[in-house]
C-alpha positions in Angstrom: 13.3 61.0 149.1 9.7 61.2 150.3 8.5 58.0 151.9 5.0 57.1 150.7 3.0 53.9 150.2 4.4 53.4 146.8 8.0 53.5 148.1 7.1 51.2 151.0 5.4 48.8 148.6 8.6 48.7 146.4 10.8 48.0 149.4 8.5 45.4 150.9 8.3 43.6 147.6 12.1 43.5 147.3 12.6 42.3 150.8 9.9 39.6 150.6 11.4 38.3 147.3 14.9 38.2 148.9 13.4 36.6 152.1 11.7 33.8 150.1 14.9 33.2 148.1 16.9 32.9 151.3 14.3 30.7 152.9 14.4 28.3 149.9 18.2 28.3 150.1 18.2 27.7 153.8 15.7 24.8 153.5 18.1 23.1 151.0 21.4 23.9 152.6 20.7 24.5 156.3 23.4 27.3 156.4 23.4 29.3 159.6 24.6 32.4 157.6 21.6 32.1 155.3 19.3 31.6 158.3 20.6 34.8 159.9 20.4 36.8 156.7 16.8 35.5 156.2 15.8 36.8 159.6 17.4 40.2 158.8 15.1 40.5 155.8 12.1 39.3 157.9 13.0 42.2 160.3 13.1 44.6 157.4 9.6 43.5 156.3 8.3 44.1 159.8 9.9 47.6 159.8 8.1 48.3 156.5 4.8 47.2 158.0 5.3 49.4 161.0 6.3 52.4 158.8 3.1 51.8 156.7 1.0 51.9 159.9 2.6 55.2 160.9 2.2 56.6 157.4 -1.4 55.7 157.3 -2.0 56.7 160.9 -3.5 53.4 161.7 -1.8 51.8 164.6 -3.7 49.2 166.7 -3.6 51.4 169.8 -5.0 54.3 167.9 -7.8 52.2 166.4 -8.7 50.8 169.8 -8.7 54.3 171.3 -11.0 55.6 168.5 -13.4 52.7 169.1 -13.5 53.4 172.8 -14.3 57.1 172.2 -17.0 56.1 169.6 -18.6 53.7 172.1 -18.6 56.3 174.9 -20.2 58.8 172.6 -22.9 56.3 171.4 -23.6 55.4 175.0 -24.3 58.9 176.1 -26.2 59.8 172.9 -28.4 56.8 173.7 -29.0 58.1 177.2 -30.0 61.5 175.7 -32.2 60.1 172.9 -34.1 57.8 175.2 -34.5 60.3 177.9 -32.6 58.1 180.4 -31.0 60.9 182.3 -31.4 59.0 185.5 -28.8 56.5 184.2 -26.2 59.3 183.8 -23.6 59.1 186.5 -21.3 62.1 186.4 -18.5 60.3 188.3 -18.7 57.5 185.8 -18.7 60.0 182.9 -15.7 61.8 184.3 -13.9 58.6 184.9 -14.6 57.3 181.5 -13.3 60.5 179.9 -10.1 60.3 181.9 -9.6 56.7 180.8 -9.8 57.8 177.1 -6.9 60.1 177.4 -3.6 58.8 176.0 
């Protein structure tokens, strides 16, 4: 089976439905077994969300990394466009590039 967003949506919907049923049951009975099972489904929902992030290639660290790279590029393009070469510090530039590596 190929995992795609459609498959993940199906599983997430099933797990959320079961979670809400168990939550309602737990609120009326207070059963420890129901509570534990409810958290198992909550964990499964979190796993689905993580899988979706991986599938879409959009993890928080990757997005932050991309923003940092874009900001560095804009900064040095601005220096170039406004002829502010005297503000360029090659040690800072090299250090900034090193910090952008994973």
